[in-house]
C-alpha positions in Angstrom: 0.0 0.1 -0.1 1.2 3.5 -0.9 -0.1 6.0 1.3 1.9 9.0 -0.1 4.5 10.0 -2.4 7.0 12.7 -1.5 9.4 14.0 -4.3 10.3 16.4 -7.2 7.5 17.2 -9.5 8.9 16.3 -12.8 6.3 17.4 -15.2 2.5 17.3 -16.3 0.6 15.1 -18.6 -3.1 15.8 -19.5 -4.6 14.0 -16.8 -1.6 13.2 -14.4 1.6 14.3 -13.1 4.9 12.5 -12.8 6.8 12.9 -9.5 10.6 11.9 -9.2 11.5 9.9 -6.2 15.0 9.1 -5.9 15.2 8.8 -9.7 12.2 6.9 -10.3 9.2 8.6 -11.9 5.7 8.0 -10.4 2.8 8.6 -12.7 -0.2 9.8 -10.7 -3.6 10.5 -11.8 -5.1 13.8 -10.3 -8.0 16.2 -10.6 -7.9 19.1 -12.6 -8.7 21.1 -9.1 -5.6 19.4 -7.5 -3.2 19.8 -10.5 -4.2 23.4 -10.8 -2.8 24.0 -7.1 0.6 22.2 -7.6 3.5 24.7 -8.4 5.6 24.5 -11.4 8.0 21.5 -12.3 10.8 21.3 -9.8 8.7 21.9 -6.8 8.7 19.6 -3.8 5.6 17.7 -3.3 3.9 15.4 -1.1 0.7 13.6 -2.7 -1.5 11.3 -0.9 -2.1 8.2 -3.1 -4.6 5.4 -3.8 -3.1 2.4 -5.7 -5.8 0.8 -8.1 -4.7 -2.7 -9.1 -6.3 -4.2 -12.1 -5.6 -7.4 -14.2 -3.4 -5.5 -16.8 -2.3 -2.4 -14.7 -1.4 -0.5 -11.4 -2.7 3.0 -11.3 -2.0 5.7 -8.6 -4.4 8.5 -7.9 -3.3 11.2 -6.1 -4.8 14.0 -3.9 -3.2 16.8 -1.9 -5.2 16.3 1.2 -6.0 13.2 3.2 -9.7 14.5 3.3 -9.8 14.4 -0.6 -8.7 10.7 -0.5 -11.0 9.9 2.0 -14.0 11.2 -0.1 -12.5 9.6 -3.1 -12.5 6.1 -1.3 -16.1 6.6 -0.5 -17.2 7.8 -4.0 -15.5 4.6 -5.5 -17.5 2.4 -3.1 -20.6 3.3 -5.0 -21.6 0.7 -7.6 -20.9 2.3 -11.1 -18.3 4.5 -10.0 -14.8 3.7 -10.7 -11.6 5.7 -10.1 -11.8 7.8 -13.1 -15.5 8.6 -12.3 -14.5 9.5 -8.9 -11.7 11.7 -10.0 -13.9 13.3 -12.4 -16.4 14.4 -9.5 -13.5 15.8 -7.8 -12.4 17.9 -10.4 -16.2 19.2 -10.8 -16.4 19.4 -7.0 -14.2 20.1 -4.1 -14.7 17.4 -1.3 -16.7 20.0 0.9 -18.8 21.0 -2.4 -19.7 17.4 -2.5 -20.6 17.1 1.0 -23.2 19.9 0.7 -24.5 18.8 -2.6 -25.1 15.1 -1.3 -26.8 16.7 1.9 -29.1 19.0 -0.3 -29.5 16.1 -2.8 -28.3 18.4 -5.5 -28.3 15.9 -8.3 -27.8 18.7 -10.8 -24.3 19.6 -9.3 -23.1 16.0 -9.2 -24.3 15.0 -12.6 -22.4 18.1 -13.8 -19.1 16.0 -13.6 -17.8 14.0 -16.7 -19.2 10.8 -17.1 -21.7 11.1 -14.3 -25.7 10.9 -15.4 -28.6 11.7 -13.5 -29.4 8.0 -12.1 -25.7 7.5 -11.0 -25.8 11.1 -9.3 -29.0 9.9 -7.7 -27.5 6.5 -6.4 -24.4 8.4 -5.0 -26.7 10.9 -3.0 -28.7 7.8 -1.7 -25.4 5.7 -0.8 -23.5 8.5 0.6 -26.0 11.0 2.5 -25.2 9.1 5.8 -21.4 9.0 5.3 -20.7 12.4 4.2 -21.7 15.5 6.8 -22.2 19.0 6.1 -20.6 19.7 9.5 -17.3 18.6 8.1 -17.5 21.1 5.5 -18.3 24.0 7.7 -15.8 22.8 10.2 -13.1 22.8 7.3 -14.3 26.3 6.4 -13.7 27.3 10.3 -10.6 25.6 10.6 -8.9 27.3 7.5 -9.4 30.8 9.4 -8.5 29.6 13.0 -5.0 31.1 12.9 -6.5 34.5 12.3 -8.4 34.4 15.3 -12.2 33.6 13.7 -14.7 32.8 16.5 -15.7 29.3 16.7 -19.5 30.4 15.9 -18.4 31.0 12.3 -19.7 27.6 11.1 -23.3 28.4 12.6 -23.5 31.8 11.0 -22.3 30.3 7.5 -25.0 27.6 8.0 -27.7 30.1 8.7 -26.6 32.1 5.6 -26.6 29.2 3.3 -30.0 28.0 4.4 -31.3 31.7 4.0 -29.9 31.7 0.3 -31.6 28.1 -0.6 -34.7 29.5 1.0 -34.4 32.4 -1.7 -34.2 29.9 -4.5 -30.5 29.7 -5.1 -28.7 26.3 -5.5 -27.4 24.7 -2.4 -23.8 24.2 -4.0 -23.7 27.7 -5.3 -25.1 29.1 -1.9 -22.1 27.2 0.3 -19.6 28.6 -2.4 -20.7 32.1 -2.2 -20.8 32.2 1.4 -17.5 31.0 1.7 -16.1 33.7 -0.6 -17.2 36.5 2.0 -14.3 38.0 3.7 -15.1 37.1 7.4 -15.0 39.5 10.5 -15.9 38.6 14.2 -18.7 41.2 14.4 -20.4 39.5 11.2 -23.9 37.8 12.0 -25.9 35.7 9.4 -28.0 38.7 8.1 -24.5 40.6 7.5 -23.3 37.4 5.8 -26.1 36.8 3.6 -26.0 40.4 2.3 -22.4 40.0 1.2 -23.0 36.5 -0.2 -25.5 37.8 -2.4 -23.0 39.8 -4.4 -21.6 36.4 -5.6 -24.7 34.8 -6.4 -26.5 34.5 -9.8 -29.5 32.7 -10.9 
């Protein structure tokens, strides 16, 4: 089992990167989102990996965070979703966006991923709704700002603002994205956050 690979980013290919580890180049398939966050060739990287073993090949799938890897494992546990399908979903949605889409039953957001149809998206929601939790997404958002002194109630305020946007008719996933784009301050309440988030929303 290869848990992660640490080495020098050698070069990019269309759907994977090659990382040089002690003179050996490891080809690692990654989502478009993660690939866009890597530095240029020559950068030192550490990539969390999943080894997919088939009769005719062994393929490494990589992620920048353990959270993304764990979500990927859940995705491929759904019948009909293979590693490439799981990676496609994580190219279209971040792990937290996916959590929110699953909790909200947002079939449209999930089926926008390449190779994922409406029926597969509905099945994914049904099978993962008890395994992916919205609270994790909100905790991640709060955790990202802990070092700047943001209060712990940020997640509650965000949740209230998201629910208000949904009540106004906006899409669930888009609502969460908009709320998370707002620059937070410790005086902000849900109403203030809602007003700011509306600037990022379009029907």
